[in-house]
N, C-alpha and C positions, 0 to 999 in steps of 0.2 A: 503494500500500499504505499502511496506517495505521501510523505509527511511534510512536504514543502508548505510554506505558509500561503495564504490565500492571495490572489491579486485579480485584477479586473481587465478584461478585454472589452473594449468600447468601439462597437461597429457603428460608423456615422457615414452618411451619405444620403444623396436624394432618394425618394420613394422609387421603388423598382430597381435599385442598383445592385440588388443581390446580397444585402446585408443578412437577412434571416436564413437564406438558403445556405450561405457559407457558414454562418454562425452555428447552425445545427450540426453541420459537419465537423466543425472544430470542437463542439461540444462531446460528439461521439468519440472523437479521438482522445480527448482529455480523460473521458470516463475509462476507455481502454487502457490508458497509461495509469489508472488507479487515483486520478484526482477526484475530489468531491466538487461537483459543478453545478451551478444554478443559472438557468437560462432566464433572462428578464428581457421580454419583449415589450417595448414601451407603448405600443398600441394596444396591447392586451391589458396591461397595467393601467393605462389611462381609462379604459371601460371599466375595470374592476375597482380601482383605487382613487384614480385622479379625475371622476367623472364631473366634478364641481368645476375644473379647470376649463378654460376657453383656450383661444389661440392667439392672444395678445402677446407681445414679447415677454411681458413679465410673467404671464402664466406659463408660457413655454419654459421659461428659465426655472420656474418653481417646480415644475414637472422634472425638469433635468436634475435639479438638486436633490429632489426626492430619491430619484433613481440613484444618485450618487451616495446618498446616506445608506441606502439598502445595501449598496456594494460595499461600504465601509464596514457594515455590521457582518455581512457575510465573509469578507476578507479576515476580520478579527477572528472569525471561528474557522479558519483554514480552508474556506470555500473559495472556489474560483468563480466570479460573476462574469457572465458572458452577456453583454448588453447589446441590443440593436434599438438604435434610435436615431431618427434624422437629426436630431439636436442641432438645429441650424446655426445657433449663435456660438461663436468662437469663445466669447468670455465665459459663457455658461460652461462649456467643456473644460476650459482651462481652470475654472474654479473647482470643478470636481477633480480635476487631476491634482490641485493643490492640496486637497484633503485626503488623497488615497497616497499610501506609500508605494504602490506599484500598479501602474496603469499603462495598458498597451492600447494606443489609439490605431484603429484600423479604418482607413478612408477607402470606401468602395465607391468607384466612379465608373461612368459610362456616358456617351454622347446622348444628348436628349432624344434624338430620333430612335435610339435603341431603347431608351426607357419608355418612350410611348409605345414602341411596338410590344413591349412586355405588359403593358397596362391594360390587361384584360377587363378591368372595371371602367376604364374611360375617364379616370380622375383628371388626367392631363387635359383631355379634350374638353372636359366640362369646365375645367378652371379657365382655359383659354376662351371659352364662349362666355365667361363670366357667370356661369351657373352655381359655382362654388368658390369659396375663398380659403385662404391659408394653404395653398398647395406649394410647398417649397419648390423652387426653380421656375415657377409659373407666375404666380401673383403674391408669393412671399419669398423673402430672402434665404440664401443659404450661403455662409461663410464657409468656405473650404478651410481645412486644417492646414497650417503652414508647415509643421514638421511631424507629421505622424509617424509612429513607428513602422507602420506598414501601409503602403498604397496598392491597392488592387484595381487594375483595369478589367473590369469584369466583362467587358464586350469580348476581348480576346482570351482571357484565361478561363479554362474550365472550373467547374466548382472543385474538383479534386486538386488541380494546381493551385488554386487560390488558397484553398485549405492548407496544402503543403507549405505555402509561404509563410502563413500565419504560424504554423507550428514550429518551422525553422526559426522565425523571429523570436518565439518563445524560449526555444533552445538557446539561441545566441544571446539572449538578454540574461540567461540562467535562471529563467522562471519555470523551466521545465527540463528535466533529465533527459538527455538525448538517447535515442535508441540506436542500435547498430544499422547503417544504412545499406541499402541493396546496390548502391553505386549507380542507380538510375535517377534521373531527373523525374520530378512529378509528372511531366508531360510524357516522358518515355514509359513510365510505369502504367500511366493510363492507356498508352497504346498497346502494351503488353496485355493489360487486363481486357481490353476490348477485342483483341485477337484471341485470347483464350475464351473468351464468351463466344465468339463467332464459332470456335471449334467445338463448342459444347462442354468445356470443361468446368465453366462458371455458371 
């Protein structure tokens, strides 16, 4: 069992940038490594806990700070907190970083046309038509991280490759014990897995 202290992985980026998809894969890997992990999805928590908060800058920052406090409590008890949150304001994210002893900021990014293509619910299109407000990147701001620990270009990178980059960063920061490598890059490992799947071995 992993006895390392808890830390926080904070996935930020525009809607549909791949935060939750990659974060879930990272959670799976961490659990396989023996870590105690809690996945905090800001949209779900807003529905369950922060229903009274709207989408003004002050209310968004309050929501982010509450998430940060949850991370603090989890980290103190040896739990790795994995957060997915648009968290559009840089100052709010930096404030969370200031109160946590270990935070890894992961910035997921992709071009707007790719985000729109992934948006099966049509939030971006509705925001452009003025039907809904507070959609980051359309009619609400998003301030990109200046020096995130990890930047993932999710248009080009597969989920497996992006997950591998996050795990490698955690190992490089000595937040996670490394495991023996196969000698292949994440992209090469994915090609091999796909080939084995095509041959019926997986």
